[in-house]
Backbone bond lengths (Angstrom), bond angles and torsions (degrees), N, CA, C in turn:
res aa  C-N    CA-C-N  psi(-1)  N-CA   C-N-CA  omega(-1)  CA-C   N-CA-C  phi
1 X - - - 1.473 - - 1.526 110.83 -
2 X 1.347 116.54 -42.44 1.451 120.18 -179.40 1.515 110.94 -64.22
3 X 1.354 115.77 -43.27 1.456 119.29 179.47 1.520 111.70 -65.64
4 X 1.337 117.23 -34.52 1.460 120.17 178.26 1.524 111.28 -67.22
5 X 1.350 117.32 -38.91 1.466 120.67 176.78 1.513 110.04 -63.59
6 X 1.332 116.27 -40.15 1.459 120.74 177.38 1.518 110.20 -61.61
7 X 1.325 115.99 -41.87 1.459 121.55 179.10 1.526 110.88 -59.35
8 X 1.332 117.11 -49.01 1.467 121.42 -175.89 1.518 111.14 -65.92
9 X 1.341 117.86 -48.28 1.462 121.44 -176.50 1.520 111.52 -67.19
10 X 1.331 116.83 -41.82 1.458 119.81 -178.82 1.511 111.43 -70.00
11 X 1.338 116.68 -40.02 1.461 120.13 177.84 1.522 110.71 -60.87
12 X 1.327 116.66 -41.34 1.469 120.33 179.33 1.518 110.76 -63.08
13 X 1.340 116.29 -42.19 1.460 120.12 179.87 1.514 111.35 -63.52
14 X 1.341 116.84 -46.86 1.459 120.83 -179.43 1.522 110.96 -62.45
15 X 1.335 116.63 -40.10 1.463 121.02 -179.77 1.515 111.41 -61.83
16 X 1.337 116.53 -43.97 1.460 120.68 -178.62 1.516 110.87 -68.85
17 X 1.347 116.15 -41.17 1.457 119.71 179.43 1.521 110.43 -62.89
18 X 1.324 115.34 -45.02 1.466 120.40 -177.21 1.518 111.71 -65.34
19 X 1.313 117.32 -33.55 1.461 120.80 -176.96 1.513 112.75 -70.52
20 X 1.341 116.98 -31.15 1.450 120.75 179.89 1.514 113.22 68.92
21 X 1.317 117.71 17.95 1.450 121.64 -176.70 1.526 110.02 -81.56
22 X 1.327 116.19 138.84 1.457 119.12 176.83 1.514 110.28 -71.96
23 X 1.320 115.28 136.91 1.450 120.88 178.55 1.519 109.01 -128.28
24 X 1.304 117.10 135.18 1.458 121.02 177.86 1.520 108.91 -91.46
25 X 1.310 116.12 119.45 1.457 119.94 177.00 1.526 108.96 -70.96
26 X 1.316 116.41 155.67 1.452 120.44 177.88 1.526 109.65 -68.89
27 X 1.326 117.27 126.39 1.458 122.14 176.30 1.524 107.61 -103.81
28 X 1.310 115.92 113.46 1.464 120.97 -177.81 1.515 110.75 -100.67
29 X 1.332 115.50 152.51 1.454 122.17 172.09 1.522 107.74 -104.92
30 X 1.317 116.80 117.37 1.466 121.13 -178.95 1.525 109.24 -100.17
31 X 1.321 115.53 118.89 1.469 120.62 -179.83 1.523 112.83 -105.88
32 X 1.334 116.40 2.44 1.463 121.68 177.45 1.519 108.97 -138.75
33 X 1.323 117.21 151.83 1.457 120.85 -178.62 1.520 110.70 -63.72
34 X 1.331 117.38 -32.01 1.463 120.46 179.82 1.525 110.72 -63.99
35 X 1.338 116.78 -36.24 1.466 120.81 178.43 1.526 110.64 -67.71
36 X 1.339 116.83 -38.97 1.463 120.48 177.58 1.524 110.06 -64.34
37 X 1.330 115.65 -44.62 1.470 119.92 179.82 1.523 110.93 -60.40
38 X 1.312 116.81 -40.11 1.468 120.90 179.35 1.526 111.13 -65.31
39 X 1.326 116.24 -41.95 1.465 120.45 -177.02 1.521 113.63 -75.65
40 X 1.324 117.36 -13.49 1.464 120.88 178.59 1.523 111.28 -113.70
41 X 1.315 116.50 21.14 1.463 121.23 -177.15 1.528 110.82 -83.43
42 X 1.329 115.31 178.45 1.456 121.50 179.08 1.528 112.73 -68.87
43 X 1.312 116.94 -6.84 1.465 119.94 177.97 1.525 111.32 -64.60
44 X 1.334 116.93 -19.22 1.459 121.80 -179.00 1.521 109.95 -115.06
45 X 1.328 116.25 138.96 1.461 119.62 174.52 1.531 109.75 -62.96
46 X 1.316 115.51 -46.17 1.463 121.72 -177.68 1.521 109.51 -132.22
47 X 1.327 116.50 134.18 1.467 122.02 174.36 1.521 108.54 -125.77
48 X 1.323 115.41 133.93 1.460 121.67 179.05 1.516 108.42 -124.26
49 X 1.321 116.10 126.32 1.463 121.24 -178.20 1.521 109.41 -118.79
50 X 1.315 116.21 132.19 1.458 121.49 171.56 1.519 107.40 -108.81
51 X 1.327 116.27 112.61 1.463 122.18 -178.94 1.527 109.56 -106.26
52 X 1.322 115.61 132.55 1.459 121.84 -178.95 1.527 107.90 -146.40
53 X 1.309 116.03 170.85 1.465 120.60 179.87 1.524 109.25 -120.33
54 X 1.312 115.31 117.82 1.464 120.52 -179.67 1.523 109.26 -131.48
55 X 1.328 117.32 88.91 1.467 119.80 176.19 1.522 110.86 -70.62
56 X 1.310 116.19 170.15 1.464 120.17 -177.91 1.517 112.33 -65.29
57 X 1.317 116.76 -35.73 1.459 120.20 -178.48 1.524 110.47 -97.03
58 X 1.315 115.32 112.85 1.462 121.81 178.29 1.523 109.26 -137.98
59 X 1.316 116.27 147.64 1.460 117.37 172.58 1.524 108.10 -82.64
60 X 1.308 116.51 169.12 1.461 121.36 -173.79 1.532 111.99 -62.27
61 X 1.320 117.39 -34.71 1.459 120.57 -179.31 1.532 110.80 -68.59
62 X 1.316 117.25 -42.21 1.463 121.06 178.36 1.526 111.43 -66.20
63 X 1.309 115.11 -39.48 1.465 119.33 179.53 1.527 110.91 -63.67
64 X 1.330 116.49 -42.57 1.458 121.05 178.48 1.530 110.76 -65.60
65 X 1.334 116.41 -38.57 1.463 121.59 179.45 1.534 110.84 -60.98
66 X 1.322 117.04 -45.39 1.458 121.12 -179.63 1.524 111.50 -70.64
67 X 1.314 116.47 -34.18 1.461 120.27 178.03 1.535 110.13 -63.74
68 X 1.327 116.02 -42.01 1.459 120.19 177.76 1.525 111.36 -66.91
69 X 1.322 116.89 -37.14 1.466 120.94 178.91 1.524 110.73 -64.64
70 X 1.319 117.02 -42.90 1.465 120.86 178.24 1.531 110.61 -64.27
71 X 1.323 117.19 -38.74 1.451 120.43 178.88 1.527 110.55 -64.98
72 X 1.313 116.89 -37.70 1.461 120.60 176.77 1.515 111.71 -63.15
73 X 1.327 116.72 -38.32 1.466 120.69 178.17 1.523 110.76 -67.48
74 X 1.319 116.21 -42.33 1.468 119.86 178.59 1.523 111.06 -63.31
75 X 1.329 117.20 -43.14 1.459 120.48 179.38 1.525 111.14 -65.24
76 X 1.318 116.94 -32.92 1.467 120.43 179.70 1.518 111.88 -67.78
77 X 1.323 117.05 -19.43 1.465 120.06 179.74 1.528 111.81 -76.88
78 X 1.324 117.35 -11.45 1.463 121.39 -178.93 1.526 109.39 -83.92
79 X 1.316 114.65 85.13 1.456 121.39 -177.61 1.517 109.16 -123.49
80 X 1.328 117.34 171.93 1.456 120.41 -172.32 1.524 113.88 -80.62
81 X 1.331 117.40 -37.82 1.466 116.97 -169.71 1.529 114.28 -131.68
82 X 1.316 118.12 -2.84 1.459 118.67 -174.75 1.519 112.76 -64.22
83 X 1.327 116.74 -34.73 1.461 117.36 178.03 1.520 110.89 -68.31
84 X 1.315 116.60 -34.27 1.460 120.71 -179.75 1.522 111.51 -64.64
85 X 1.326 117.45 -28.54 1.453 119.10 178.99 1.540 111.02 -104.46
86 X 1.303 115.15 30.45 1.469 122.02 173.62 1.532 111.97 59.25
87 X 1.305 115.16 70.03 1.464 121.52 175.61 1.520 109.31 -105.16
88 X 1.319 115.99 137.37 1.466 121.13 179.69 1.523 109.75 -121.38
89 X 1.330 115.99 127.06 1.463 122.39 176.65 1.533 108.58 -106.93
90 X 1.323 115.06 130.52 1.467 120.34 -177.11 1.517 110.22 -136.84
91 X 1.312 116.52 133.37 1.463 120.32 173.03 1.521 108.74 -107.03
92 X 1.339 114.74 140.34 1.467 120.81 -174.45 1.517 109.18 -131.80
93 X 1.315 115.98 122.14 1.463 121.37 172.99 1.528 107.76 -86.29
94 X 1.328 116.90 110.39 1.456 121.34 -176.03 1.521 112.64 -64.38
95 X 1.317 116.45 -19.43 1.462 119.60 176.60 1.527 110.43 -68.06
96 X 1.356 116.59 -28.23 1.462 121.56 178.98 1.523 112.17 -95.09
97 X 1.334 116.33 -25.70 1.469 120.46 -178.42 1.535 108.83 -126.66
98 X 1.340 117.62 69.55 1.467 120.26 -178.48 1.529 112.89 -64.69
99 X 1.343 117.21 -22.78 1.472 120.04 178.78 1.524 111.12 -60.65
100 X 1.334 115.97 -35.75 1.461 119.72 179.89 1.522 110.29 -66.57
101 X 1.325 116.49 -39.31 1.463 120.65 177.11 1.519 110.62 -63.12
102 X 1.328 116.50 -40.10 1.463 120.35 179.49 1.524 111.38 -67.86
103 X 1.316 116.26 -42.56 1.467 120.19 -177.30 1.524 112.61 -62.52
104 X 1.334 116.59 -34.90 1.466 120.05 -175.86 1.529 112.74 -113.94
105 X 1.344 115.96 12.83 1.462 122.39 175.31 1.534 111.43 54.41
106 X 1.317 114.62 54.59 1.456 121.32 179.16 1.522 110.45 -101.68
107 X 1.306 116.52 138.31 1.455 121.45 179.61 1.522 109.67 -79.66
108 X 1.305 116.36 131.19 1.461 121.26 -179.67 1.525 110.04 -92.97
109 X 1.317 114.90 91.71 1.453 122.07 177.84 1.522 108.85 -146.04
110 X 1.311 116.36 144.96 1.463 121.77 -176.18 1.524 111.50 -62.40
111 X 1.306 117.40 -29.61 1.457 121.00 -173.19 1.527 114.05 -80.40
112 X 1.324 117.81 -6.87 1.455 120.34 -177.22 1.523 111.71 -121.81
113 X 1.329 114.58 143.11 1.456 121.18 173.28 1.521 108.75 -128.84
114 X 1.312 116.39 163.66 1.461 120.90 -178.28 1.525 109.74 -138.15
115 X 1.320 115.59 139.15 1.458 121.98 171.88 1.525 107.16 -112.04
116 X 1.321 116.19 119.39 1.455 121.52 -179.87 1.528 109.09 -110.57
117 X 1.321 116.87 132.16 1.456 123.07 -177.20 1.526 110.10 -111.10
118 X 1.339 115.38 134.49 1.463 121.87 179.81 1.528 109.13 -128.37
119 X 1.320 115.65 141.15 1.463 121.66 174.73 1.519 108.68 -120.72
120 X 1.327 116.13 111.21 1.462 122.88 -179.28 1.528 111.43 49.64
121 X 1.321 115.38 46.93 1.455 121.73 175.97 1.517 115.20 87.47
122 X 1.320 117.32 -8.10 1.470 120.87 -178.89 1.528 110.31 -97.00
123 X 1.336 116.36 127.33 1.460 120.65 178.71 1.526 109.31 -72.76
124 X 1.337 115.88 122.71 1.460 120.53 -178.21 1.518 113.32 -99.76
125 X 1.330 115.95 -46.16 1.459 118.87 -170.93 1.523 111.15 -156.25
126 X 1.341 115.35 148.12 1.460 122.08 171.48 1.521 108.02 -120.07
127 X 1.318 116.65 122.13 1.458 122.38 -178.00 1.524 109.34 -110.55
128 X 1.310 116.36 120.91 1.466 121.45 -177.67 1.524 110.91 -89.60
129 X 1.338 115.95 140.70 1.457 121.44 -178.77 1.529 109.31 -127.08
130 X 1.313 116.19 128.99 1.463 121.48 172.03 1.524 107.17 -87.70
131 X 1.317 116.92 106.02 1.465 121.49 -174.47 1.519 113.68 -72.33
132 X 1.320 117.49 -10.79 1.464 120.30 -179.99 1.524 111.83 -89.13
133 X 1.337 116.94 -8.89 1.459 121.36 -179.10 1.530 110.13 -93.47
134 X 1.326 117.16 125.87 1.453 120.95 177.95 1.519 111.62 64.22
135 X 1.331 115.54 -148.31 1.463 121.36 179.37 1.521 108.92 -96.36
136 X 1.337 118.65 123.70 1.471 121.12 -179.08 1.525 113.16 -55.58
137 X 1.340 116.43 -37.97 1.459 119.75 179.18 1.520 110.74 -58.90
138 X 1.321 116.85 -51.19 1.456 121.34 -177.50 1.525 112.15 -67.62
139 X 1.324 116.88 -36.67 1.462 120.61 -179.52 1.524 110.53 -62.31
140 X 1.320 116.39 -46.33 1.466 120.08 -178.97 1.523 110.33 -70.78
141 X 1.315 116.55 -45.05 1.465 121.10 -178.65 1.532 111.08 -58.05
142 X 1.309 116.49 -49.58 1.469 121.01 -177.94 1.523 111.68 -67.19
143 X 1.316 116.52 -37.48 1.471 119.80 179.98 1.524 110.80 -63.59
144 X 1.335 116.34 -42.33 1.466 120.16 179.22 1.526 110.24 -64.65
145 X 1.317 117.32 -50.03 1.461 121.25 -176.25 1.524 111.46 -63.40
146 X 1.316 116.75 -47.98 1.460 120.60 -178.48 1.521 111.17 -68.56
147 X 1.334 116.76 -35.92 1.462 120.23 178.72 1.521 111.65 -64.45
148 X 1.332 116.33 -42.87 1.468 120.55 178.79 1.520 110.32 -64.86
149 X 1.325 117.13 -44.32 1.461 120.38 -179.98 1.530 111.31 -61.33
150 X 1.315 116.35 -42.61 1.464 120.22 -174.76 1.522 112.45 -75.48
151 X 1.329 116.87 -43.80 1.460 120.13 -170.78 1.530 113.89 -100.17
152 X 1.342 117.24 -18.07 1.463 119.59 -176.19 1.528 113.34 -128.39
153 X 1.314 116.63 -1.11 1.456 120.13 -177.00 1.522 113.15 -58.34
154 X 1.329 116.81 -45.35 1.467 120.67 -179.60 1.517 110.92 -63.72
155 X 1.316 116.61 -41.90 1.462 121.24 179.74 1.529 110.78 -63.16
156 X 1.326 116.89 -42.64 1.465 121.19 179.66 1.524 110.40 -66.07
157 X 1.331 116.92 -43.36 1.467 119.93 178.26 1.521 110.94 -61.23
158 X 1.328 116.29 -40.43 1.461 119.84 -179.65 1.526 111.11 -65.27
159 X 1.332 115.89 -37.45 1.468 119.88 178.37 1.529 110.52 -64.79
160 X 1.328 116.39 -41.00 1.459 120.40 178.49 1.527 110.17 -65.60
161 X 1.338 116.61 -42.69 1.459 120.15 179.94 1.521 111.31 -62.68
162 X 1.329 116.63 -38.19 1.452 120.11 177.61 1.523 110.87 -63.66
163 X 1.345 115.99 -37.15 1.462 119.70 177.37 1.523 110.55 -64.21
164 X 1.327 116.12 -40.53 1.456 119.66 178.75 1.531 110.93 -66.34
165 X 1.327 115.94 -36.89 1.466 119.79 178.97 1.527 111.31 -65.98
166 X 1.315 115.67 -30.20 1.463 120.19 179.77 1.537 112.21 -82.94
167 X 1.324 116.35 -3.61 1.459 119.29 -174.15 1.526 111.92 -59.60
168 X 1.329 115.69 -44.00 1.461 118.71 179.60 1.530 110.83 -64.00
169 X 1.338 115.50 -38.78 1.463 118.91 178.34 1.522 110.85 -64.84
170 X 1.317 116.74 -36.95 1.460 121.00 177.73 1.526 110.29 -64.06
171 X 1.330 115.95 -46.99 1.456 119.77 -179.81 1.525 110.92 -62.23
172 X 1.333 116.47 -39.25 1.455 120.72 178.74 1.519 110.76 -65.57
173 X 1.335 116.40 -40.53 1.465 121.33 179.14 1.517 110.88 -65.50
174 X 1.319 116.36 -39.65 1.455 120.66 178.92 1.522 110.78 -64.13
175 X 1.339 115.93 -44.36 1.460 120.02 178.85 1.523 110.91 -63.39
176 X 1.331 116.26 -39.11 1.462 120.60 179.44 1.528 110.71 -65.73
177 X 1.332 116.28 -40.69 1.462 120.37 -179.99 1.527 110.88 -65.78
178 X 1.334 116.79 -42.08 1.467 119.96 178.58 1.527 110.76 -64.87
179 X 1.323 116.62 -37.99 1.454 120.19 179.30 1.525 111.17 -65.72
180 X 1.348 116.05 -38.28 1.466 120.22 178.70 1.521 111.54 -64.81
181 X 1.330 116.27 -36.81 1.464 120.32 178.94 1.528 109.90 -64.25
182 X 1.334 115.52 -43.74 1.462 119.46 179.62 1.516 111.12 -62.94
183 X 1.355 116.40 -42.84 1.459 120.67 -179.19 1.520 111.09 -66.51
184 X 1.334 116.18 -46.93 1.464 120.39 -176.53 1.517 113.10 -67.83
185 X 1.335 116.02 -27.15 1.460 119.66 -178.77 1.528 112.44 -100.39
186 X 1.325 116.57 7.78 1.447 120.73 -179.43 1.517 111.44 -73.85
187 X 1.335 117.64 171.58 1.467 121.04 -179.55 1.521 111.92 -64.35
188 X 1.325 116.82 144.15 1.465 122.43 -179.75 1.534 108.75 -122.71
189 X 1.331 116.56 157.93 1.465 121.67 -179.79 1.517 109.96 -79.91
190 X 1.309 116.36 126.19 1.459 122.37 179.87 1.530 108.56 -101.55
191 X 1.343 115.19 106.89 1.459 119.29 -177.09 1.524 112.89 -70.09
192 X 1.342 115.97 -22.56 1.467 118.47 -179.80 1.520 111.15 -70.32
193 X 1.339 115.88 -34.35 1.458 119.55 -177.70 1.533 112.06 -114.49
194 X 1.357 115.24 4.43 1.461 120.06 178.30 1.535 112.58 52.28
195 X 1.301 113.24 49.23 1.457 117.69 178.56 1.519 110.47 -164.27
196 X 1.325 118.02 176.34 1.452 122.63 -179.71 1.525 110.64 -82.89
197 X 1.319 115.32 144.59 1.464 120.41 174.77 1.516 108.55 -146.57
198 X 1.338 117.01 165.20 1.462 121.74 176.91 1.511 109.85 -87.68
199 X 1.349 118.33 148.47 1.467 120.32 176.29 1.515 110.99 -60.65
200 X 1.330 116.98 158.19 1.468 122.28 178.83 1.520 110.16 -56.01
201 X 1.302 115.43 136.18 1.457 120.70 179.91 1.517 112.67 100.12
202 X 1.341 116.73 -11.79 1.456 118.47 -177.24 1.526 113.06 -117.25
203 X 1.349 118.38 -26.58 1.461 119.98 178.95 1.520 108.73 -158.34
204 X 1.322 119.65 138.55 1.469 122.34 -174.44 1.526 112.66 -80.55
205 X 1.336 116.32 59.10 1.456 120.09 177.04 1.519 108.71 -135.78
206 X 1.314 117.35 164.94 1.449 121.03 174.61 1.511 112.64 99.48
207 X 1.323 114.72 -179.83 1.456 122.46 -171.59 1.525 112.68 -62.00
208 X 1.378 117.54 -46.99 1.462 120.04 -175.43 1.519 110.66 -61.93
209 X 1.316 116.84 -45.03 1.465 120.27 -179.42 1.520 110.18 -63.92
210 X 1.302 118.19 -42.61 1.464 121.74 -177.36 1.518 111.39 -63.40
211 X 1.312 117.62 -46.07 1.463 120.40 -176.85 1.520 112.16 -74.55
212 X 1.342 117.92 -26.98 1.464 120.02 -179.00 1.514 111.16 -74.47
213 X 1.325 117.42 -40.55 1.449 120.68 -172.50 1.535 114.34 -103.73
214 X 1.323 119.31 -11.79 1.468 121.11 -176.03 1.533 112.98 -116.55
215 X 1.333 117.66 11.96 1.471 121.57 178.29 1.531 109.46 -131.25
């Protein structure tokens, strides 16, 4: 069972990597510290958090600035392989989750955003963004991409290499599974009729079929 799970998960990873197709990771909104803790746990290879401050009262310019910043974070989640290696993207409004700001010593101000990077539940880096400089979309997007490349690139490459190393094991497991199906579904000796018959479900011969339909 364990080897079969390895076969399925590794095959899926190799397939996605080989395809080169862009995949959008799920971007969650965490409104409680427990949700943030769950999304940055060891359950994920990589966790990326975008923390910002959005109070209820904002002027139109601030609201547009934060909207563009969130869009940049969402666009940054569209990567080739991060979903395949269990990456979780989470946005956190520090106005609703002040505990997160306290835990990581983040300043609660509309003009600043933060990108926090986690590897298997371990906090690696906090990257500060001045949302008033340049375009908020580009600032957040570039910070996420460059941060992942710099702080998690080696880890991601190693995960991909491990998948490639398991490729032969996957192929061997697949061949073994197909062989077992052929063996298990092959003809069996029927002592009632002193001859070979197919197991139930594969051919209407043998003891089970005879007693079900002729009695």
